[in-house]
N, C-alpha and C positions, 0 to 999 in steps of 0.2 A: 505493500498499500505506501502511496506517496500523498504527503499533506502538505498544502499551499496554504499558507496564512495570508489573509486577505484584510487590508485595512483602509478604508473609504470616509471622507467626509460624509455625515449625515447631513439630509436637505434641512435638519433643523438649525443648522448652523453651528451649534454646540458639539457633537457628540463625533466619536472616530468610530465609525461601526465595524465591530471586531467580526469576521468573515472566516469561513474553512473551506476548501476544496478537498474533497478527497477522492484519493482515484486508485482504483482496485488495479491487482497485482496483473492480471489479463488484460484483454482486448476490450473495452467498454463495450455494452450495449446500449444505452442512453444517459442521459443526466437526470438526475433527480434532485431538486429544490426542497428543502425542508425549513417550512415556516413555521414557526413554533407558537404557541398562545399566550394568552395574557399572563405575566406573572413566573413565565417560564423561561428557558435559556436553552439553545440549541441542544449541548449537551445531554440534556435530561433523554434525547433521541441517540444515544450512542449504542443502545443495544439496537438498533432499528437501523444505524448507520452500518454497523457490524454485517448483519445481514444484507443491506443492500448491497455493501462490497462483494460480497462472497456471492451475490449472483449477476456479478459485473455491471454494476452500474456505478457510474460515477454519482457523490453526494456533495451538493453544496448546501451549506448553511451559514445562519449569522446568527446574533444576537440584537435583538430589536435595541434602539434608542431607550434607555431607561431600564434595562434587561442585561442579566447576567454581566460576562466581561465586559459588554460597553459601559455596562452603568459601575461598572468597579472601576474602570479607566477615569471615566469625569464624575463620578460621585454624586452622579443625580439617578436615582432609582425610581420606577415608578412612573416615570413623565417623559412623556417623546416631544414635549415640546409645543409652543402654537400652533394647532390645526396638524395633531398630530396620527389623524387615518392619512391623510397626506404625507406626511412624513414616513410612517411606516411603509405605504406601498409604493413611493418613491424610491425608498432605500432598497425594497426589492428587485426592483427596476435596476438600479442602479449595481447592485453585486451580480445580475444579469449581464450588464454591461461591460461590466469590470473583465468577464471571464470570454467576452467576445474576441473568436478567433482562435478558439482554444476548444471547444466542443460541438462548432456550426455545424458540421456533419453528422452529429446523433440526435435522437427524437427528444425533447426536455419534457421532464414529468413535473410539477409543481404539487408537492404533498404539502398539505394546509392541517392542522389540528387547530379545532376552536375557531380562536379569533384570528388563527392563522387561515383560516379557510376562508376568512371575509374577505383577510387581505389579497387570499389568492384570487377569488370571483371579482376581485374590484381591478388587479393586476389583468386579468382576461379581458376587460373590456376595454383595455387601451391600444389605440393603436400603433401600428409600429413595434410591437413587442414580442417576444417571443412565446406572449399569452395570448396574443391579440384575435386568436382563431379559437380557443381552448373551447368557451360555453355558448358557440353557436349552435352545436347539434347536440342535443341531451337522450341520453338513454344507448343501448346496445347498439356496437356496431359488428362489421362481420369479425369472426371469429370465434374461440371458444368463450361459452357462455359467460357472464357476467358475477363477479363474487355475490353471496348472497346479502341477505342484512347484519347478519352473525360473524361474515368472514373480515376478519383483521391484517391479514398480511400483506403488508405495503407493498413487498419484492413481486408478490403474484397478481397484485392488482395491478399492477403497474406494466406487468407484462402481457395480462390482459390487454388493457387499454395499448397497446402496441403490436398485439399478435393478426394474424389475419391479413395484413395490409399489404398491399405492393409495394405501396410509399408509404412509410411510417408517418403521421403527423409530427409536423415539426414540435407539437408538444401537444400533450395529453395532462389534463387537469386531474389530479384524484384529491376529493375533499375527504378527509375524516372526519367526525365529529363523536363525541360522548358524551350524551347525555347526563345531565345530574343521577340519573339513577344507575349511571355507570355500566346499564347493556349498551353495548356497541352500536351505531349505526354506520353505514358507509354508505357513500354516494359517488360515483366514478360518473365525470364528464369528458368527453374524450375529442377532438377536432375529427371532422369527416376524414372520409378518402382524398 
């Protein structure tokens, strides 16, 4: 595994966003961008990152402004700044831009948990981004059956989004949300062929 540390200025003008790109040992099949939830940090997903790396995915993740290592360095916790929603969406898009040229030939999967899923959905509406086509088609596409409502394996769900396509989409968006009652709920949105 290769690890690339990435740092860039947040759109709030205050924080230096801390991010990481994890590359598998073999030839990667796709990129998975993990977007963590409110009050979390990306290293909470290390077990998932490890599983995705073993499955041959490149994984990128960051700590939002006011969260994790980003907050540790700025000293400002639980505050992304004025217009926080726009700040975190723009920061996630900047992370994609920071990696421009490195993984352009690979399909891109965005995994958002809880608040991260809302950020991912907002990203999908932005023209000119890797997520701009993600939410235009809902439901099942050609290939194997989609995961059931209780299914929670992100690597397999990412593979489902990309399977059975002659030309995989540039981005597939996978949103996971676990409601208060802790029963898993999964929704998958994928760009058309």
